[in-house]
C-alpha positions as CSV (number, residue, x, y, z in Angstrom):
1,X,-122.2,-86.3,32.8
2,X,-119.1,-87.8,31.4
3,X,-119.9,-86.6,27.8
4,X,-120.6,-83.2,29.2
5,X,-117.3,-83.0,31.0
6,X,-115.1,-84.6,28.2
7,X,-116.8,-83.3,25.1
8,X,-119.4,-80.5,25.6
9,X,-117.5,-78.4,28.1
10,X,-114.2,-78.2,26.1
11,X,-116.2,-77.5,22.9
12,X,-118.0,-74.6,24.6
13,X,-114.8,-73.2,26.0
14,X,-113.1,-73.5,22.6
15,X,-115.9,-71.5,21.0
16,X,-115.8,-68.9,23.8
17,X,-112.1,-68.5,23.4
18,X,-112.5,-68.0,19.7
19,X,-114.7,-65.1,20.4
20,X,-112.4,-63.5,22.9
21,X,-109.1,-61.6,23.1
22,X,-106.2,-62.6,25.3
23,X,-102.9,-61.0,26.2
24,X,-99.6,-62.6,25.3
25,X,-99.5,-64.2,28.7
26,X,-103.0,-65.7,28.2
27,X,-105.1,-63.3,30.3
28,X,-108.6,-62.7,29.2
29,X,-109.1,-59.2,27.8
30,X,-112.8,-59.2,26.7
31,X,-115.0,-60.4,23.8
32,X,-114.3,-59.5,20.2
33,X,-117.2,-61.3,18.4
34,X,-116.2,-62.7,15.1
35,X,-113.1,-60.6,14.7
36,X,-110.7,-63.5,15.2
37,X,-112.3,-65.4,12.3
38,X,-112.0,-62.4,10.1
39,X,-108.3,-62.0,11.1
40,X,-107.7,-65.7,10.5
41,X,-108.8,-65.4,6.8
42,X,-106.3,-62.6,6.4
43,X,-103.3,-64.7,7.4
44,X,-100.9,-65.2,4.5
45,X,-99.9,-68.7,5.6
46,X,-103.4,-70.0,5.9
47,X,-103.7,-71.0,2.2
48,X,-100.4,-72.9,1.9
49,X,-101.0,-74.6,5.3
50,X,-104.5,-75.7,4.2
51,X,-103.0,-77.1,1.0
52,X,-100.4,-79.0,3.1
53,X,-103.2,-80.4,5.2
54,X,-105.2,-81.6,2.2
55,X,-102.1,-83.2,0.7
56,X,-101.1,-84.8,4.0
57,X,-104.5,-86.2,4.9
58,X,-105.4,-87.3,1.4
59,X,-102.1,-89.1,0.7
60,X,-101.8,-90.8,4.1
61,X,-105.4,-92.0,4.3
62,X,-105.4,-93.1,0.6
63,X,-102.1,-95.0,0.8
64,X,-102.9,-96.5,4.1
65,X,-106.2,-97.9,2.9
66,X,-104.6,-99.4,-0.2
67,X,-101.6,-101.0,1.6
68,X,-103.7,-102.1,4.5
69,X,-106.1,-103.9,2.2
70,X,-103.2,-105.8,0.7
71,X,-101.8,-106.6,4.1
72,X,-105.2,-107.7,5.4
73,X,-105.6,-110.1,2.4
74,X,-102.1,-111.5,3.1
75,X,-102.7,-112.0,6.8
76,X,-106.0,-113.7,6.1
77,X,-104.1,-116.5,4.4
78,X,-102.8,-119.6,6.2
79,X,-99.0,-119.6,6.3
80,X,-96.3,-120.6,8.9
81,X,-95.6,-117.8,11.4
82,X,-98.8,-115.9,10.7
83,X,-99.5,-115.3,14.3
84,X,-96.0,-113.8,14.8
85,X,-96.4,-111.5,11.8
86,X,-99.8,-110.3,13.2
87,X,-98.2,-109.6,16.6
88,X,-95.3,-107.7,14.9
89,X,-97.7,-105.5,13.0
90,X,-99.1,-104.1,16.3
91,X,-95.7,-102.6,17.3
92,X,-95.9,-99.3,15.3
93,X,-99.4,-98.7,16.6
94,X,-98.6,-99.5,20.2
95,X,-95.4,-97.4,20.3
96,X,-95.4,-93.8,21.2
97,X,-95.8,-91.5,18.3
98,X,-93.1,-89.2,19.5
99,X,-90.7,-92.1,19.9
100,X,-91.6,-93.4,16.4
101,X,-91.2,-89.9,14.9
102,X,-87.8,-89.4,16.5
103,X,-86.7,-92.8,15.2
104,X,-87.6,-91.7,11.7
105,X,-85.7,-88.4,12.2
106,X,-82.6,-90.5,12.7
107,X,-83.5,-92.8,9.8
108,X,-83.9,-89.7,7.6
109,X,-80.7,-88.0,8.9
110,X,-78.6,-86.5,6.1
111,X,-75.2,-87.7,7.4
112,X,-75.8,-90.9,9.4
113,X,-79.4,-91.9,8.5
114,X,-79.9,-95.6,7.5
115,X,-82.1,-94.6,4.5
116,X,-79.4,-92.5,2.8
117,X,-76.8,-95.1,3.5
118,X,-78.9,-97.8,2.0
119,X,-79.9,-95.8,-1.1
120,X,-76.3,-94.7,-1.7
121,X,-75.0,-98.3,-1.2
122,X,-77.6,-99.6,-3.7
123,X,-76.6,-96.8,-6.2
124,X,-80.2,-95.5,-6.2
125,X,-79.0,-92.0,-5.5
126,X,-75.5,-90.5,-6.0
127,X,-75.4,-88.7,-2.6
128,X,-77.3,-88.2,0.6
129,X,-80.7,-86.5,0.5
130,X,-81.8,-84.0,3.1
131,X,-85.2,-85.6,3.6
132,X,-86.4,-83.2,6.3
133,X,-84.6,-80.1,5.1
134,X,-85.4,-80.0,1.4
135,X,-88.8,-78.5,0.5
136,X,-89.2,-81.1,-2.2
137,X,-88.9,-84.1,0.1
138,X,-90.3,-82.9,3.5
139,X,-93.9,-83.7,2.8
140,X,-93.1,-87.1,1.3
141,X,-91.0,-88.0,4.3
142,X,-93.9,-87.0,6.6
143,X,-96.4,-89.0,4.6
144,X,-94.2,-92.1,4.8
145,X,-94.2,-91.9,8.6
146,X,-97.9,-91.2,8.7
147,X,-98.6,-94.3,6.6
148,X,-96.3,-96.4,8.7
149,X,-98.0,-95.6,12.0
150,X,-101.5,-95.8,10.5
151,X,-101.1,-99.3,8.9
152,X,-101.6,-101.5,12.0
153,X,-105.0,-100.2,13.1
154,X,-106.4,-100.0,9.5
155,X,-105.1,-103.5,8.6
156,X,-106.7,-105.0,11.7
157,X,-110.0,-103.3,10.9
158,X,-110.0,-104.7,7.4
159,X,-108.8,-108.1,8.5
160,X,-111.7,-108.3,10.9
161,X,-114.0,-107.4,8.0
162,X,-112.5,-110.1,5.8
163,X,-112.9,-112.7,8.5
164,X,-116.6,-111.8,9.0
165,X,-117.4,-112.7,5.4
166,X,-119.2,-116.1,5.4
167,X,-117.3,-118.8,3.5
168,X,-120.6,-119.9,1.9
169,X,-120.6,-116.7,-0.2
170,X,-117.3,-117.7,-1.8
171,X,-118.6,-121.3,-2.3
172,X,-121.6,-119.9,-4.1
173,X,-119.4,-117.7,-6.3
174,X,-117.2,-120.7,-7.3
175,X,-120.3,-122.8,-8.1
176,X,-121.5,-120.0,-10.4
177,X,-118.1,-120.1,-12.2
178,X,-116.8,-116.7,-11.0
179,X,-113.1,-116.1,-11.4
180,X,-110.9,-115.0,-8.6
181,X,-110.9,-111.3,-9.7
182,X,-114.6,-111.4,-10.3
183,X,-115.2,-112.9,-6.9
184,X,-113.0,-110.2,-5.3
185,X,-114.8,-107.3,-7.0
186,X,-118.3,-108.6,-6.8
187,X,-118.2,-110.3,-3.4
188,X,-115.2,-109.4,-1.2
189,X,-115.2,-105.6,-1.7
190,X,-118.9,-105.0,-1.4
191,X,-119.1,-107.1,1.8
192,X,-115.9,-105.3,3.1
193,X,-117.5,-101.9,2.6
194,X,-118.6,-101.4,6.3
195,X,-115.0,-102.1,7.4
196,X,-113.6,-99.8,4.7
197,X,-115.9,-97.0,5.8
198,X,-114.9,-97.3,9.5
199,X,-111.2,-97.5,8.6
200,X,-111.4,-94.5,6.3
201,X,-113.4,-92.3,8.7
202,X,-111.3,-93.0,11.7
203,X,-108.1,-92.6,9.7
204,X,-109.3,-89.3,8.4
205,X,-109.9,-88.0,11.9
206,X,-106.7,-89.5,13.3
207,X,-104.4,-88.2,10.5
208,X,-106.0,-84.7,10.4
209,X,-105.4,-84.3,14.1
210,X,-101.9,-86.0,14.1
211,X,-99.7,-83.4,15.8
212,X,-96.7,-85.4,17.0
213,X,-95.6,-86.7,13.6
214,X,-95.8,-83.3,11.8
215,X,-94.3,-81.4,14.7
216,X,-91.4,-83.8,15.4
217,X,-90.3,-84.2,11.7
218,X,-90.8,-80.5,10.9
219,X,-89.5,-78.7,14.0
220,X,-86.2,-77.7,12.4
221,X,-87.8,-75.8,9.6
222,X,-88.7,-72.1,10.2
223,X,-92.0,-70.5,9.4
224,X,-95.1,-72.4,8.3
225,X,-94.0,-73.8,5.0
226,X,-94.6,-77.5,5.9
227,X,-97.1,-77.2,8.7
228,X,-100.6,-78.6,8.8
229,X,-103.6,-76.8,10.4
230,X,-103.0,-78.6,13.7
231,X,-99.3,-77.5,14.1
232,X,-100.1,-74.1,12.6
233,X,-102.7,-73.6,15.3
234,X,-100.2,-74.5,18.0
235,X,-97.6,-72.1,16.6
236,X,-100.1,-69.3,16.5
237,X,-100.9,-69.8,20.1
238,X,-97.5,-70.5,21.6
239,X,-94.5,-70.3,19.2
240,X,-94.9,-67.6,16.6
241,X,-94.6,-63.8,17.1
242,X,-98.4,-63.6,17.2
243,X,-98.9,-65.6,20.5
244,X,-102.6,-65.2,19.9
245,X,-104.8,-67.7,21.8
246,X,-108.0,-66.2,20.4
247,X,-106.8,-66.6,16.8
248,X,-105.6,-70.1,17.5
249,X,-109.0,-71.0,19.1
250,X,-110.8,-69.7,16.0
251,X,-108.7,-72.0,13.9
252,X,-109.4,-74.8,16.3
253,X,-113.2,-74.3,15.8
254,X,-112.6,-74.3,12.0
255,X,-110.6,-77.6,12.3
256,X,-113.4,-79.3,14.1
257,X,-115.9,-78.1,11.6
258,X,-113.7,-79.2,8.7
259,X,-113.3,-82.7,10.2
260,X,-117.0,-83.1,10.8
261,X,-117.8,-81.9,7.2
262,X,-115.3,-84.3,5.6
263,X,-116.7,-87.2,7.6
264,X,-120.3,-86.3,6.7
265,X,-119.5,-85.9,3.0
266,X,-117.7,-89.2,3.0
267,X,-120.5,-91.1,4.8
268,X,-123.2,-89.5,2.6
269,X,-121.2,-90.4,-0.6
270,X,-121.0,-94.0,0.5
271,X,-124.7,-94.1,1.4
272,X,-125.6,-92.6,-2.0
273,X,-123.5,-95.2,-3.8
274,X,-125.2,-98.0,-1.9
275,X,-128.6,-96.6,-2.7
276,X,-127.7,-96.2,-6.3
277,X,-126.3,-99.7,-6.6
278,X,-129.4,-101.1,-4.9
């Protein structure tokens, strides 16, 4: 019953809306079949937005996994204040995404932002950079925030994976004379693979559907030049001249299918590698 109310019913309604036509005020005006999907493919902005989405998801997920793996290794060590550091790492994950994104809007501010002041003071740049207004830096600025808010969850998943590895395995590797790097590549990473798969898949879904970060950092820029598929869908339905709920619903169905396809491809790739190595 709960699954039907929370998952199945919204999914059915989304598909139904994608096959329908609505007025600018949202009133149902009849079925149009697959016409909304055909119109979606004719949108000039779809290609650049899809490329933005691929860049955004790939960069955030990839960088998050690499940095989180290093952080997890560090937090797995014994050092004074380790518990405090672990607690502090939760803050970006526990905080509101809107609040965090707004904080970074201030940090990136051209005139008063801390980032520009620090870079100018350190003579890294000659003058302030318009991080959220320059086409060359907007995506990089968004990726930085995406990685920042994704790190805590991913780090804790990988840390749990590291702590689940039996110490006897490392003892056996040392007895066999394996070096530190050899032990890491032959023992730690293979045994950490389940945690890596979970972290990668959940991050992929989370980042792909991350609306607040992209919207908050990009709301001052006109058009669709820096949008991802999620914010593009919202603009089609409520913000652009189109105001087309049916077209936005069609894009919503495509987004769900793309997410499922990406997850299935990743899982099948991992399973194939495991079978090949076995």
